[in-house]
Structure formats: structure tokens, C-alpha cells
Residue, then its C-alpha position, 0 to 999 in steps of 0.5 A: m354638387r356642381v353643374s356644367s353649363g349644359g345643365h348636366t352634372f360633372t359626374g353625369a357627364a362622366r358617366r355618359a362618356q364612360i358608357v359611350a366608350a364601353t359601347i364603342d368598345t362592345i360594337a367593335e368586338l361583338g357587332y351592332n346586333q350583339a351590343s345589348f345594354a347587358r353587354i355595354a353595362a358589363r364592359a362599362g363595369l356598371s351594376s345595372t343597365r338602369l344606369i344606361s337608361y338613366h342617361f339614354a332613352g334607348k339604343d337610338e340615342l346611345m348610338a347618336a351619342v356614339l356618332a356625335e362623340v367620334l364624328g365630332e372628333l374626326g371633324r376637329h382633326m380634319t379641320e386642323q389637317v386641312g386647314a394647315a395647308t396653304d393651297a388646293r393640292g395641299r388641302l386635298r393631300a391633307y384631306i386624304t391622309g388626314l382621314v387615313g390617318f384618323v382611321a389608322g388611329h382609331r380603328a375601334r372607333m370607326k369600326a363601330v361608326m361603320e356598323i352603326f351606319l349599316h343599321p338603319r333606325g326606323e324610317r331614318a338611317f343614322y347616315g343617309p343620303e343628306e349626310d353623304d351629300s354634305t360630305l361630298r360638297q365639302l370636298e367638291a369645295i376644295l377641288r373647285d378652289g384648286q380649279e379656279r386657282g388653276e392648280f387642277r385641271p378641268f374635271d367634273t368635281f362630283v365624279m372626282a370627289a365621289a371617287i375620292q371619298r369612296s376610296v377612303d369610306g371603304l377602308p374600315f371593311l379592308l381592315q377586317t380582311r387585311p388588318d395588317l394593312d400598312l396605312d402609311v403607305y395606303a395613305r401615300e399612295l392614294a394621295t399620289a394617285f389623286d394628285l396625279a389625277t387632279r393636277r394640271a399639266p405643266d403646259g396645260 
């Protein structure tokens, strides 16, 4: 049998991907607490939960695989979106619209991610202060660059980064109560609001 460079068979990798996809759909529909191996196996069309246990040591490892899959895809998407901008104002707008756009196109995935984030595993949460700080630092870098270039007015970059990030972080929750929310409008208004909040006045 052919083996991938990572030491897993291609068949095994496909099975893992199938289980991760079924896990995402199960959590998005039923919630984290109801996402048992039995329900995931049924959704994946597996004959036994042992096929899940063969690939994942337990629920924590499976959830970590879900996060790696979705957040990896999100990271690649954001790198492409932000990297295409030529100035700080453009990167900030691309950050906001890119993140909202990803949520819009991957509602089930992002709902599953939020469900996982809200359920800690033992002493260490899946998403904690360290991960949150890392996200804010990346956004702060865009804001500081804009200030250094003279595109943005003077302001506390941490406060502004936190305000921007929190306005997007809550989007999956908003969609639970307002599933018909126009996310194109949401992204556009949010990007405009923070563009006005950060930009340097023409005479400033």
C-alpha cells in the first residue's frame, strides 16, 4: 500500500478527513455535548465507532483535528486576502472583510469551532489567553504599520485591535439568532466603521 510522506496511508488520511468532516457537521447541527462517537460514526457512514478510535485517541484529539483543519484553512484564506493589499488601510479592510467572508462561506465549520472553544478540555482550553493574544498581536501589527506609515491616526493599538476582533468573533453567535443577516453588508459597514475610526484626518 502506498504511504504518504507523513507516514500515514492515503486511505487512512482519507478516513481521517471523512471523520473530521462528519464531526464538524454533527457539532454544527447538534452541539458539542451531543457529538458522541456514535452519532459521528453514523453521519460518516461508519460501521463502528472503533473506526474513529483507531484514528483518534479520544474526543480531545478529534476536536484538536477539527480545529487544525478549520483554522488552517482560515489562516491560508486570511494570508491570501491580507497579503494582496498594498497599504495598511487596505490590509485592515481585507482583514475584516476576509474574516467575515470566511464565516459567511463556512457557517457550519465556524459554528463547530465556536462550540469547541466554549468547552474546555481538562486544565487547558482549546482556545485560551495565549491563542487570543497571538491573534490580537497580528492585528496590532497591521495597526502599528499604518501609524508608522502615517495612514492611521495615533491611538492605542491594543484597544483598537480588541474592538475590531471582538466585533467579528461574535458573528457566529449573531447568526444563530439572525441567520438571514446580510454578511456582505455586515462586512462593508464594519470595514467602513473601523476605517473611519483609524484613519488620519486629511489635515492631521
